[in-house]
Residue, then its C-alpha position, 0 to 999 in steps of 0.5 A: x812971437x809965441x802967439x803968432x806961431x800958435x796961430x800959424x799952426x792953427x791956420x795951416x793945420x786947422x781943419x786938416x788934422x785934429x786939434x790934439x795933433x796940432x797941440x802935440x806938434x806945437x809941444x815938439x817944436x823948439x821955442x814953443x814946446x810945452x808952454x806953447x802946447x798948453x796955451x794952444x790946448x786951452x785956446x782949442x778948449x781941450x780938456x785939461x788932463x788930455x791937454x797935459x798928457x798930449x803936451x808932455x808926450x809931445x815935449x818928451x819925444x825929441x829929448x832922447x834924440x837931441x841927447x843922443x844925436x846933437x853932438x855928432x850932428x853938430x860935429x858933422x855940420x861944423x865941417x861945412x862952410x855953410x852951417x859952421x857959423x850957425x852951429x857955433x852960434x847955437x853952441x855959444x848960446x847954449x853954453x852961455x846959459x849953462x853955468x847954473x846947469x854945470x854947477x848943479x848938473x841934475x838939479x840945475x838941468x831940472x830947474x832949467x827945463x822946469x821953469x817956463x821962461x823964454x830961452x829955457x825948455x827941453x830942447x835947450x836943456x838937452x843941447x846943454x846936457x849933451x854939450x856938458x857930457x851929462x850922462x844920458x840917464x841922468x839928463x833924461x830923468x832931469x828932463x822928464x821931471x823938468x817937463x812935469x814941473x813946467x806942465x804944473x806951472x803952465x797948468x796953473x797959468x792956462x787952466x787954473x787961473x782962468x777957471x778961478x777968474x770965471x768964478x768971480 
């Protein structure tokens, strides 16, 4: 699925906007986030340091907005017949993943965001932090450190391992 979404962004935006902007946008999108951005950057042959900075910046942009605004937006949407089921489903999914974060708040959130596996990341981490009423500053620091951790892991996967393989 991630490959298909990255390919779609490349096809739709390729040639229209610079590859760096495509990578930045991919890094902002839920599900893809920094993981998808680093893969796209590698596919676009963007130099590593530039790719890492673009992906981290793109992944960080939505975090404060989600932390501040998701609860009031969800409360408003739950008042509508159309969006209530969707919001309740998102809340249930987020709370289903919140047990480790709830126990160890800061460290749990940092690891949840930092270990790049499906269903984790800054978007879901921000949603869970907001729903658990983790203080904004604490959540933001955990998210930033988690994004840096995810960037380090994805850097190894997308840049270091292929480089090592090319030496063989």
